[in-house]
NULO-789619 format. One record per residue (C-alpha): residue in three letters; x, y, z; residue number from 1. Coordinates in steps of 0.02 Angstrom, whole numbers, padded with zeros to 5 digits. Layout:
@residu->ALA&X->X&Y->Y&Z->Z&num->NUM
...
REM end
This chain:
@residu->UNK&X->-00265&Y->-01878&Z->00080&num->1
@residu->UNK&X->-00277&Y->-01836&Z->00263&num->2
@residu->UNK&X->-00316&Y->-01656&Z->00308&num->3
@residu->UNK&X->-00236&Y->-01593&Z->00466&num->4
@residu->UNK&X->-00346&Y->-01515&Z->00595&num->5
@residu->UNK&X->-00323&Y->-01336&Z->00652&num->6
@residu->UNK&X->-00195&Y->-01305&Z->00787&num->7
@residu->UNK&X->-00268&Y->-01235&Z->00946&num->8
@residu->UNK&X->-00230&Y->-01053&Z->00981&num->9
@residu->UNK&X->-00084&Y->-01051&Z->01102&num->10
@residu->UNK&X->-00004&Y->-01212&Z->01039&num->11
@residu->UNK&X->00180&Y->-01197&Z->00997&num->12
@residu->UNK&X->00145&Y->-01262&Z->00821&num->13
@residu->UNK&X->00014&Y->-01126&Z->00795&num->14
@residu->UNK&X->00134&Y->-00987&Z->00842&num->15
@residu->UNK&X->00272&Y->-01066&Z->00739&num->16
@residu->UNK&X->00160&Y->-01049&Z->00585&num->17
@residu->UNK&X->00096&Y->-00877&Z->00632&num->18
@residu->UNK&X->00233&Y->-00800&Z->00741&num->19
@residu->UNK&X->00169&Y->-00622&Z->00716&num->20
@residu->UNK&X->00011&Y->-00652&Z->00819&num->21
@residu->UNK&X->-00018&Y->-00575&Z->00990&num->22
@residu->UNK&X->00016&Y->-00704&Z->01123&num->23
@residu->UNK&X->00172&Y->-00772&Z->01040&num->24
@residu->UNK&X->00276&Y->-00675&Z->01166&num->25
@residu->UNK&X->00246&Y->-00812&Z->01294&num->26
@residu->UNK&X->00330&Y->-00938&Z->01179&num->27
@residu->UNK&X->00475&Y->-00818&Z->01154&num->28
@residu->UNK&X->00502&Y->-00806&Z->01341&num->29
@residu->UNK&X->00521&Y->-00995&Z->01352&num->30
@residu->UNK&X->00640&Y->-01007&Z->01204&num->31
@residu->UNK&X->00745&Y->-00849&Z->01222&num->32
@residu->UNK&X->00703&Y->-00746&Z->01376&num->33
@residu->UNK&X->00791&Y->-00590&Z->01310&num->34
@residu->UNK&X->00846&Y->-00511&Z->01147&num->35
@residu->UNK&X->01026&Y->-00524&Z->01205&num->36
@residu->UNK&X->01008&Y->-00713&Z->01223&num->37
@residu->UNK&X->00936&Y->-00724&Z->01048&num->38
@residu->UNK&X->01081&Y->-00621&Z->00981&num->39
@residu->UNK&X->01223&Y->-00707&Z->01073&num->40
@residu->UNK&X->01179&Y->-00884&Z->01130&num->41
@residu->UNK&X->01284&Y->-01006&Z->01025&num->42
@residu->UNK&X->01146&Y->-01137&Z->01035&num->43
@residu->UNK&X->01029&Y->-01019&Z->00941&num->44
@residu->UNK&X->01144&Y->-00992&Z->00792&num->45
@residu->UNK&X->01034&Y->-01106&Z->00687&num->46
@residu->UNK&X->00883&Y->-00994&Z->00722&num->47
@residu->UNK&X->00985&Y->-00840&Z->00675&num->48
@residu->UNK&X->01040&Y->-00925&Z->00514&num->49
@residu->UNK&X->00859&Y->-00965&Z->00470&num->50
@residu->UNK&X->00811&Y->-00785&Z->00509&num->51
@residu->UNK&X->00938&Y->-00723&Z->00382&num->52
@residu->UNK&X->00871&Y->-00852&Z->00258&num->53
@residu->UNK&X->00694&Y->-00784&Z->00281&num->54
@residu->UNK&X->00754&Y->-00609&Z->00240&num->55
@residu->UNK&X->00853&Y->-00667&Z->00088&num->56
@residu->UNK&X->00700&Y->-00760&Z->00022&num->57
@residu->UNK&X->00598&Y->-00599&Z->00036&num->58
@residu->UNK&X->00733&Y->-00500&Z->-00056&num->59
@residu->UNK&X->00737&Y->-00632&Z->-00193&num->60
@residu->UNK&X->00549&Y->-00630&Z->-00215&num->61
@residu->UNK&X->00438&Y->-00516&Z->-00110&num->62
@residu->UNK&X->00285&Y->-00606&Z->-00178&num->63
@residu->UNK&X->00323&Y->-00745&Z->-00054&num->64
@residu->UNK&X->00349&Y->-00885&Z->-00179&num->65
@residu->UNK&X->00533&Y->-00907&Z->-00135&num->66
@residu->UNK&X->00532&Y->-01048&Z->-00008&num->67
@residu->UNK&X->00647&Y->-01069&Z->00140&num->68
@residu->UNK&X->00674&Y->-01255&Z->00129&num->69
@residu->UNK&X->00762&Y->-01267&Z->00297&num->70
@residu->UNK&X->00605&Y->-01207&Z->00386&num->71
@residu->UNK&X->00510&Y->-01364&Z->00334&num->72
@residu->UNK&X->00626&Y->-01474&Z->00435&num->73
@residu->UNK&X->00660&Y->-01353&Z->00578&num->74
@residu->UNK&X->00580&Y->-01376&Z->00747&num->75
@residu->UNK&X->00440&Y->-01262&Z->00804&num->76
@residu->UNK&X->00560&Y->-01167&Z->00918&num->77
@residu->UNK&X->00684&Y->-01133&Z->00778&num->78
@residu->UNK&X->00544&Y->-01082&Z->00660&num->79
@residu->UNK&X->00476&Y->-00958&Z->00785&num->80
@residu->UNK&X->00643&Y->-00886&Z->00838&num->81
@residu->UNK&X->00701&Y->-00868&Z->00657&num->82
@residu->UNK&X->00552&Y->-00755&Z->00626&num->83
@residu->UNK&X->00589&Y->-00653&Z->00782&num->84
@residu->UNK&X->00772&Y->-00635&Z->00737&num->85
@residu->UNK&X->00731&Y->-00581&Z->00559&num->86
@residu->UNK&X->00616&Y->-00446&Z->00623&num->87
@residu->UNK&X->00743&Y->-00384&Z->00751&num->88
@residu->UNK&X->00883&Y->-00388&Z->00622&num->89
@residu->UNK&X->00783&Y->-00284&Z->00499&num->90
@residu->UNK&X->00755&Y->-00157&Z->00638&num->91
@residu->UNK&X->00940&Y->-00117&Z->00620&num->92
@residu->UNK&X->00930&Y->-00089&Z->00430&num->93
@residu->UNK&X->00967&Y->00082&Z->00358&num->94
@residu->UNK&X->00786&Y->00112&Z->00308&num->95
@residu->UNK&X->00613&Y->00037&Z->00324&num->96
@residu->UNK&X->00611&Y->-00020&Z->00142&num->97
@residu->UNK&X->00681&Y->-00196&Z->00177&num->98
@residu->UNK&X->00558&Y->-00217&Z->00321&num->99
@residu->UNK&X->00412&Y->-00181&Z->00207&num->100
@residu->UNK&X->00473&Y->-00300&Z->00073&num->101
@residu->UNK&X->00498&Y->-00436&Z->00203&num->102
@residu->UNK&X->00324&Y->-00400&Z->00272&num->103
@residu->UNK&X->00247&Y->-00430&Z->00100&num->104
@residu->UNK&X->00336&Y->-00598&Z->00083&num->105
@residu->UNK&X->00294&Y->-00657&Z->00260&num->106
@residu->UNK&X->00113&Y->-00604&Z->00241&num->107
@residu->UNK&X->00097&Y->-00696&Z->00075&num->108
@residu->UNK&X->00178&Y->-00850&Z->00151&num->109
@residu->UNK&X->00053&Y->-00846&Z->00295&num->110
@residu->UNK&X->-00089&Y->-00820&Z->00172&num->111
@residu->UNK&X->-00034&Y->-00974&Z->00076&num->112
@residu->UNK&X->-00040&Y->-01077&Z->00237&num->113
@residu->UNK&X->-00212&Y->-01008&Z->00278&num->114
@residu->UNK&X->-00274&Y->-01054&Z->00105&num->115
@residu->UNK&X->-00231&Y->-01237&Z->00138&num->116
@residu->UNK&X->-00286&Y->-01241&Z->00320&num->117
@residu->UNK&X->-00459&Y->-01284&Z->00389&num->118
@residu->UNK&X->-00580&Y->-01138&Z->00402&num->119
@residu->UNK&X->-00564&Y->-01140&Z->00592&num->120
@residu->UNK&X->-00381&Y->-01094&Z->00578&num->121
@residu->UNK&X->-00420&Y->-00944&Z->00470&num->122
@residu->UNK&X->-00548&Y->-00887&Z->00599&num->123
@residu->UNK&X->-00422&Y->-00915&Z->00740&num->124
@residu->UNK&X->-00293&Y->-00805&Z->00655&num->125
@residu->UNK&X->-00422&Y->-00671&Z->00617&num->126
@residu->UNK&X->-00483&Y->-00667&Z->00796&num->127
@residu->UNK&X->-00304&Y->-00659&Z->00861&num->128
@residu->UNK&X->-00282&Y->-00505&Z->00751&num->129
@residu->UNK&X->-00442&Y->-00434&Z->00827&num->130
@residu->UNK&X->-00539&Y->-00449&Z->00665&num->131
@residu->UNK&X->-00722&Y->-00500&Z->00675&num->132
@residu->UNK&X->-00721&Y->-00645&Z->00552&num->133
@residu->UNK&X->-00864&Y->-00770&Z->00568&num->134
@residu->UNK&X->-00908&Y->-00929&Z->00477&num->135
@residu->UNK&X->-01063&Y->-00939&Z->00367&num->136
@residu->UNK&X->-01069&Y->-01113&Z->00293&num->137
@residu->UNK&X->-00929&Y->-01122&Z->00165&num->138
@residu->UNK&X->-00905&Y->-00934&Z->00175&num->139
@residu->UNK&X->-00837&Y->-00810&Z->00300&num->140
@residu->UNK&X->-00910&Y->-00641&Z->00344&num->141
@residu->UNK&X->-00835&Y->-00483&Z->00415&num->142
@residu->UNK&X->-00898&Y->-00306&Z->00451&num->143
@residu->UNK&X->-00902&Y->-00184&Z->00306&num->144
@residu->UNK&X->-00783&Y->-00066&Z->00395&num->145
@residu->UNK&X->-00653&Y->-00204&Z->00417&num->146
@residu->UNK&X->-00675&Y->-00259&Z->00237&num->147
@residu->UNK&X->-00644&Y->-00083&Z->00171&num->148
@residu->UNK&X->-00491&Y->-00060&Z->00281&num->149
@residu->UNK&X->-00415&Y->-00225&Z->00224&num->150
@residu->UNK&X->-00467&Y->-00220&Z->00041&num->151
@residu->UNK&X->-00426&Y->-00040&Z->-00004&num->152
@residu->UNK&X->-00238&Y->-00068&Z->-00034&num->153
@residu->UNK&X->-00270&Y->-00227&Z->-00136&num->154
@residu->UNK&X->-00243&Y->-00194&Z->-00320&num->155
@residu->UNK&X->-00367&Y->-00317&Z->-00398&num->156
@residu->UNK&X->-00524&Y->-00226&Z->-00452&num->157
@residu->UNK&X->-00641&Y->-00367&Z->-00402&num->158
@residu->UNK&X->-00601&Y->-00332&Z->-00219&num->159
@residu->UNK&X->-00695&Y->-00167&Z->-00226&num->160
@residu->UNK&X->-00844&Y->-00163&Z->-00110&num->161
@residu->UNK&X->-00973&Y->-00142&Z->-00248&num->162
@residu->UNK&X->-00924&Y->-00315&Z->-00313&num->163
@residu->UNK&X->-00957&Y->-00400&Z->-00145&num->164
@residu->UNK&X->-01111&Y->-00474&Z->-00066&num->165
@residu->UNK&X->-01160&Y->-00368&Z->00085&num->166
@residu->UNK&X->-01295&Y->-00421&Z->00208&num->167
@residu->UNK&X->-01338&Y->-00336&Z->00373&num->168
@residu->UNK&X->-01178&Y->-00235&Z->00376&num->169
@residu->UNK&X->-01065&Y->-00385&Z->00343&num->170
@residu->UNK&X->-00972&Y->-00436&Z->00185&num->171
@residu->UNK&X->-00983&Y->-00619&Z->00134&num->172
@residu->UNK&X->-00830&Y->-00692&Z->00048&num->173
@residu->UNK&X->-00754&Y->-00861&Z->00009&num->174
@residu->UNK&X->-00616&Y->-00931&Z->00118&num->175
@residu->UNK&X->-00482&Y->-00894&Z->-00015&num->176
@residu->UNK&X->-00533&Y->-00711&Z->-00017&num->177
@residu->UNK&X->-00538&Y->-00711&Z->00172&num->178
@residu->UNK&X->-00358&Y->-00772&Z->00174&num->179
@residu->UNK&X->-00309&Y->-00634&Z->00052&num->180
@residu->UNK&X->-00389&Y->-00503&Z->00164&num->181
@residu->UNK&X->-00296&Y->-00572&Z->00315&num->182
@residu->UNK&X->-00137&Y->-00562&Z->00213&num->183
@residu->UNK&X->-00161&Y->-00374&Z->00202&num->184
@residu->UNK&X->-00191&Y->-00361&Z->00389&num->185
@residu->UNK&X->-00032&Y->-00462&Z->00423&num->186
@residu->UNK&X->00068&Y->-00356&Z->00301&num->187
@residu->UNK&X->00015&Y->-00196&Z->00387&num->188
@residu->UNK&X->00064&Y->-00263&Z->00557&num->189
@residu->UNK&X->00235&Y->-00323&Z->00500&num->190
@residu->UNK&X->00273&Y->-00166&Z->00399&num->191
@residu->UNK&X->00304&Y->-00067&Z->00558&num->192
@residu->UNK&X->00490&Y->-00082&Z->00601&num->193
@residu->UNK&X->00524&Y->-00151&Z->00775&num->194
@residu->UNK&X->00592&Y->-00020&Z->00895&num->195
@residu->UNK&X->00763&Y->-00066&Z->00961&num->196
@residu->UNK&X->00861&Y->00007&Z->01104&num->197
@residu->UNK&X->01014&Y->00096&Z->01038&num->198
@residu->UNK&X->01139&Y->-00027&Z->01117&num->199
@residu->UNK&X->01047&Y->-00173&Z->01034&num->200
@residu->UNK&X->01045&Y->-00084&Z->00867&num->201
@residu->UNK&X->01231&Y->-00047&Z->00877&num->202
@residu->UNK&X->01269&Y->-00227&Z->00926&num->203
@residu->UNK&X->01169&Y->-00293&Z->00778&num->204
@residu->UNK&X->01251&Y->-00173&Z->00656&num->205
@residu->UNK&X->01422&Y->-00231&Z->00714&num->206
@residu->UNK&X->01377&Y->-00416&Z->00726&num->207
@residu->UNK&X->01283&Y->-00422&Z->00560&num->208
@residu->UNK&X->01376&Y->-00286&Z->00464&num->209
@residu->UNK&X->01407&Y->-00393&Z->00310&num->210
@residu->UNK&X->01228&Y->-00456&Z->00301&num->211
@residu->UNK&X->01152&Y->-00284&Z->00328&num->212
@residu->UNK&X->01263&Y->-00214&Z->00191&num->213
@residu->UNK&X->01194&Y->-00348&Z->00076&num->214
@residu->UNK&X->01016&Y->-00300&Z->00125&num->215
@residu->UNK&X->01045&Y->-00115&Z->00098&num->216
@residu->UNK&X->01130&Y->-00148&Z->-00068&num->217
@residu->UNK&X->00987&Y->-00255&Z->-00132&num->218
@residu->UNK&X->00849&Y->-00142&Z->-00066&num->219
@residu->UNK&X->00914&Y->00037&Z->-00074&num->220
@residu->UNK&X->00825&Y->00166&Z->00035&num->221
@residu->UNK&X->00675&Y->00241&Z->-00057&num->222
@residu->UNK&X->00713&Y->00397&Z->-00156&num->223
@residu->UNK&X->00674&Y->00559&Z->-00068&num->224
@residu->UNK&X->00682&Y->00667&Z->-00223&num->225
@residu->UNK&X->00639&Y->00638&Z->-00406&num->226
@residu->UNK&X->00775&Y->00580&Z->-00524&num->227
@residu->UNK&X->00708&Y->00669&Z->-00678&num->228
@residu->UNK&X->00822&Y->00688&Z->-00827&num->229
@residu->UNK&X->00825&Y->00810&Z->-00969&num->230
@residu->UNK&X->00785&Y->00965&Z->-00867&num->231
@residu->UNK&X->00616&Y->00993&Z->-00952&num->232
@residu->UNK&X->00502&Y->00927&Z->-00814&num->233
@residu->UNK&X->00427&Y->01025&Z->-00671&num->234
@residu->UNK&X->00400&Y->00914&Z->-00517&num->235
@residu->UNK&X->00335&Y->01061&Z->-00414&num->236
@residu->UNK&X->00193&Y->01077&Z->-00540&num->237
@residu->UNK&X->00131&Y->00899&Z->-00512&num->238
@residu->UNK&X->-00052&Y->00891&Z->-00457&num->239
@residu->UNK&X->-00086&Y->00843&Z->-00275&num->240
@residu->UNK&X->-00145&Y->00668&Z->-00321&num->241
@residu->UNK&X->00016&Y->00628&Z->-00414&num->242
@residu->UNK&X->00121&Y->00701&Z->-00273&num->243
@residu->UNK&X->00031&Y->00589&Z->-00150&num->244
@residu->UNK&X->00056&Y->00434&Z->-00259&num->245
@residu->UNK&X->00242&Y->00469&Z->-00271&num->246
@residu->UNK&X->00256&Y->00503&Z->-00084&num->247
@residu->UNK&X->00166&Y->00340&Z->-00046&num->248
@residu->UNK&X->00297&Y->00243&Z->-00144&num->249
@residu->UNK&X->00443&Y->00346&Z->-00076&num->250
@residu->UNK&X->00388&Y->00301&Z->00100&num->251
@residu->UNK&X->00386&Y->00116&Z->00055&num->252
@residu->UNK&X->00197&Y->00098&Z->00063&num->253
@residu->UNK&X->00087&Y->00002&Z->-00057&num->254
@residu->UNK&X->00000&Y->00092&Z->-00200&num->255
@residu->UNK&X->-00153&Y->00017&Z->-00282&num->256
@residu->UNK&X->-00148&Y->-00049&Z->-00460&num->257
@residu->UNK&X->-00251&Y->00100&Z->-00518&num->258
@residu->UNK&X->-00130&Y->00219&Z->-00434&num->259
@residu->UNK&X->00022&Y->00137&Z->-00512&num->260
@residu->UNK&X->-00055&Y->00144&Z->-00684&num->261
@residu->UNK&X->-00104&Y->00327&Z->-00662&num->262
@residu->UNK&X->00069&Y->00377&Z->-00601&num->263
@residu->UNK&X->00162&Y->00287&Z->-00742&num->264
@residu->UNK&X->00046&Y->00354&Z->-00877&num->265
@residu->UNK&X->00056&Y->00532&Z->-00808&num->266
@residu->UNK&X->00246&Y->00530&Z->-00797&num->267
@residu->UNK&X->00263&Y->00465&Z->-00974&num->268
@residu->UNK&X->00140&Y->00590&Z->-01044&num->269
@residu->UNK&X->00234&Y->00739&Z->-00972&num->270
@residu->UNK&X->00402&Y->00681&Z->-01041&num->271
@residu->UNK&X->00481&Y->00558&Z->-00920&num->272
@residu->UNK&X->00585&Y->00419&Z->-00995&num->273
@residu->UNK&X->00565&Y->00236&Z->-00949&num->274
@residu->UNK&X->00712&Y->00237&Z->-00827&num->275
@residu->UNK&X->00637&Y->00381&Z->-00729&num->276
@residu->UNK&X->00468&Y->00296&Z->-00719&num->277
@residu->UNK&X->00543&Y->00131&Z->-00660&num->278
@residu->UNK&X->00645&Y->00225&Z->-00529&num->279
@residu->UNK&X->00485&Y->00304&Z->-00462&num->280
@residu->UNK&X->00425&Y->00131&Z->-00407&num->281
@residu->UNK&X->00582&Y->00072&Z->-00318&num->282
@residu->UNK&X->00512&Y->00114&Z->-00147&num->283
@residu->UNK&X->00363&Y->-00004&Z->-00170&num->284
@residu->UNK&X->00369&Y->-00145&Z->-00042&num->285
@residu->UNK&X->00344&Y->-00276&Z->-00179&num->286
@residu->UNK&X->00458&Y->-00192&Z->-00308&num->287
@residu->UNK&X->00522&Y->-00312&Z->-00439&num->288
@residu->UNK&X->00627&Y->-00227&Z->-00573&num->289
@residu->UNK&X->00589&Y->-00352&Z->-00711&num->290
@residu->UNK&X->00401&Y->-00347&Z->-00682&num->291
@residu->UNK&X->00401&Y->-00157&Z->-00664&num->292
@residu->UNK&X->00496&Y->-00134&Z->-00828&num->293
@residu->UNK&X->00375&Y->-00249&Z->-00917&num->294
@residu->UNK&X->00225&Y->-00153&Z->-00851&num->295
@residu->UNK&X->00301&Y->00017&Z->-00890&num->296
@residu->UNK&X->00338&Y->-00042&Z->-01067&num->297
@residu->UNK&X->00158&Y->-00102&Z->-01086&num->298
@residu->UNK&X->00090&Y->00068&Z->-01028&num->299
@residu->UNK&X->00209&Y->00175&Z->-01131&num->300
@residu->UNK&X->00227&Y->00079&Z->-01294&num->301
@residu->UNK&X->00043&Y->00063&Z->-01337&num->302
@residu->UNK&X->00001&Y->00122&Z->-01514&num->303
@residu->UNK&X->00181&Y->00134&Z->-01569&num->304
@residu->UNK&X->00240&Y->00235&Z->-01421&num->305
@residu->UNK&X->00089&Y->00346&Z->-01396&num->306
@residu->UNK&X->00055&Y->00261&Z->-01229&num->307
@residu->UNK&X->-00101&Y->00257&Z->-01123&num->308
@residu->UNK&X->-00185&Y->00417&Z->-01069&num->309
@residu->UNK&X->-00180&Y->00450&Z->-00881&num->310
@residu->UNK&X->-00353&Y->00437&Z->-00800&num->311
@residu->UNK&X->-00455&Y->00595&Z->-00785&num->312
@residu->UNK&X->-00501&Y->00670&Z->-00616&num->313
@residu->UNK&X->-00671&Y->00585&Z->-00605&num->314
@residu->UNK&X->-00590&Y->00415&Z->-00629&num->315
@residu->UNK&X->-00457&Y->00453&Z->-00498&num->316
@residu->UNK&X->-00595&Y->00501&Z->-00376&num->317
@residu->UNK&X->-00687&Y->00337&Z->-00408&num->318
@residu->UNK&X->-00528&Y->00244&Z->-00359&num->319
@residu->UNK&X->-00501&Y->00347&Z->-00202&num->320
@residu->UNK&X->-00345&Y->00430&Z->-00274&num->321
@residu->UNK&X->-00406&Y->00611&Z->-00274&num->322
@residu->UNK&X->-00351&Y->00713&Z->-00122&num->323
@residu->UNK&X->-00448&Y->00873&Z->-00150&num->324
@residu->UNK&X->-00573&Y->00836&Z->-00012&num->325
@residu->UNK&X->-00438&Y->00843&Z->00122&num->326
@residu->UNK&X->-00433&Y->00967&Z->00266&num->327
@residu->UNK&X->-00303&Y->01105&Z->00235&num->328
@residu->UNK&X->-00287&Y->01134&Z->00423&num->329
@residu->UNK&X->-00242&Y->00952&Z->00456&num->330
@residu->UNK&X->-00063&Y->00912&Z->00506&num->331
@residu->UNK&X->-00059&Y->00762&Z->00389&num->332
@residu->UNK&X->00028&Y->00790&Z->00220&num->333
@residu->UNK&X->-00113&Y->00706&Z->00123&num->334
@residu->UNK&X->-00239&Y->00835&Z->00185&num->335
@residu->UNK&X->-00121&Y->00981&Z->00159&num->336
@residu->UNK&X->-00108&Y->00933&Z->-00024&num->337
@residu->UNK&X->-00273&Y->01019&Z->-00062&num->338
@residu->UNK&X->-00262&Y->01151&Z->-00197&num->339
@residu->UNK&X->-00397&Y->01275&Z->-00247&num->340
@residu->UNK&X->-00356&Y->01243&Z->-00430&num->341
@residu->UNK&X->-00425&Y->01067&Z->-00412&num->342
@residu->UNK&X->-00597&Y->01140&Z->-00374&num->343
@residu->UNK&X->-00607&Y->01244&Z->-00533&num->344
@residu->UNK&X->-00747&Y->01181&Z->-00648&num->345
@residu->UNK&X->-00628&Y->01173&Z->-00797&num->346
@residu->UNK&X->-00502&Y->01063&Z->-00703&num->347
@residu->UNK&X->-00553&Y->00888&Z->-00757&num->348
@residu->UNK&X->-00384&Y->00807&Z->-00789&num->349
@residu->UNK&X->-00218&Y->00800&Z->-00694&num->350
@residu->UNK&X->-00127&Y->00848&Z->-00855&num->351
@residu->UNK&X->-00224&Y->01010&Z->-00861&num->352
@residu->UNK&X->-00166&Y->01049&Z->-00684&num->353
@residu->UNK&X->00015&Y->01015&Z->-00733&num->354
@residu->UNK&X->00005&Y->01122&Z->-00889&num->355
@residu->UNK&X->-00065&Y->01269&Z->-00792&num->356
@residu->UNK&X->00057&Y->01258&Z->-00647&num->357
@residu->UNK&X->00206&Y->01235&Z->-00762&num->358
@residu->UNK&X->00155&Y->01384&Z->-00869&num->359
@residu->UNK&X->00116&Y->01286&Z->-01026&num->360
@residu->UNK&X->-00068&Y->01335&Z->-01019&num->361
@residu->UNK&X->-00160&Y->01488&Z->-00957&num->362
@residu->UNK&X->-00314&Y->01456&Z->-00849&num->363
@residu->UNK&X->-00478&Y->01501&Z->-00936&num->364
@residu->UNK&X->-00531&Y->01677&Z->-00893&num->365
@residu->UNK&X->-00360&Y->01730&Z->-00827&num->366
@residu->UNK&X->-00320&Y->01915&Z->-00847&num->367
@residu->UNK&X->-00227&Y->01944&Z->-01009&num->368
@residu->UNK&X->-00249&Y->01767&Z->-01064&num->369
@residu->UNK&X->-00221&Y->01754&Z->-01252&num->370
@residu->UNK&X->-00342&Y->01609&Z->-01256&num->371
@residu->UNK&X->-00397&Y->01459&Z->-01160&num->372
@residu->UNK&X->-00297&Y->01330&Z->-01255&num->373
@residu->UNK&X->-00115&Y->01381&Z->-01282&num->374
@residu->UNK&X->-00060&Y->01199&Z->-01256&num->375
@residu->UNK&X->-00120&Y->01028&Z->-01311&num->376
@residu->UNK&X->-00275&Y->00952&Z->-01235&num->377
@residu->UNK&X->-00252&Y->00829&Z->-01092&num->378
@residu->UNK&X->-00226&Y->00656&Z->-01161&num->379
@residu->UNK&X->-00124&Y->00722&Z->-01307&num->380
@residu->UNK&X->00063&Y->00744&Z->-01326&num->381
@residu->UNK&X->00143&Y->00877&Z->-01214&num->382
@residu->UNK&X->00316&Y->00867&Z->-01286&num->383
@residu->UNK&X->00355&Y->00692&Z->-01231&num->384
@residu->UNK&X->00524&Y->00629&Z->-01287&num->385
@residu->UNK&X->00519&Y->00491&Z->-01415&num->386
REM end
């Protein structure tokens, strides 16, 4: 079977496959010299239709496996403009949540192309993204700092740096792993909503009102407050790490596999029902209700409903999920989450924090404390509903 050679950077076919790369603007100028032309020119209706199809495919399956069959037979110009129109159209959506889901799908689609392309094409894309990828025989290498930045949000545990081969400040990986790392870089770039002038946004919202309503219905804006039921939970008593995990999802950002497990197990242990836990993940850019319900059921129904214990503080620190080392003077919310209670020697588990802050447990040594263990130990039942 013939293997195609890599397209040269700057070729129309290259930018049609990777339309998010810097330099693609020149192709856009040739095809549609202004946003208004792209929005209004009758001859570009096919590109607009394909752009809507790209978005629908992402809504159907943010993992990027839902194909857009029409793209395979579209010309390079239509392929490129459909991407540009999809991105502009999502800039008029009610929230950034659909943008982030679309970014996941487009990044995975690009990663799939890179996995089948010659190694030179992978290097071309990396260099266009200003990433220092280099070829080393059948492998690729990249600086440790770039590897950490790209690999940190990836859920699979074998992407952690201690599992990699590091030589002279560079990480050596196979081409498939290199494509997966580039996928994360592409996702980050596309997750930022495009900024639209207000007249353009208003025109899009009028012109695409029905489609945008479909988008907003299928990907509701992330929750901005918890939807706890039963009245027995105390969200303000959540430890800083759990608050940060929830905020990450509410803002439509990715949360690592370890973080998702910790959040689900913690919420179940303090009394949340399955619906509340599933709702907590709706802001995730790759949220899939069926998969989420399956995973929540797996976490909560272990041992006849006892469920998994949430990780202790030391484990959360090893996964980069602890926030106690932040700077309380920093303007960023993650740093302001620091709490002196987290530094107490007896505080070794997020459940202990919750029990103290919610009043279910008195801190050891507290004045008038009747004892140091008025509630169950972390990892045991704290009144969870059956």
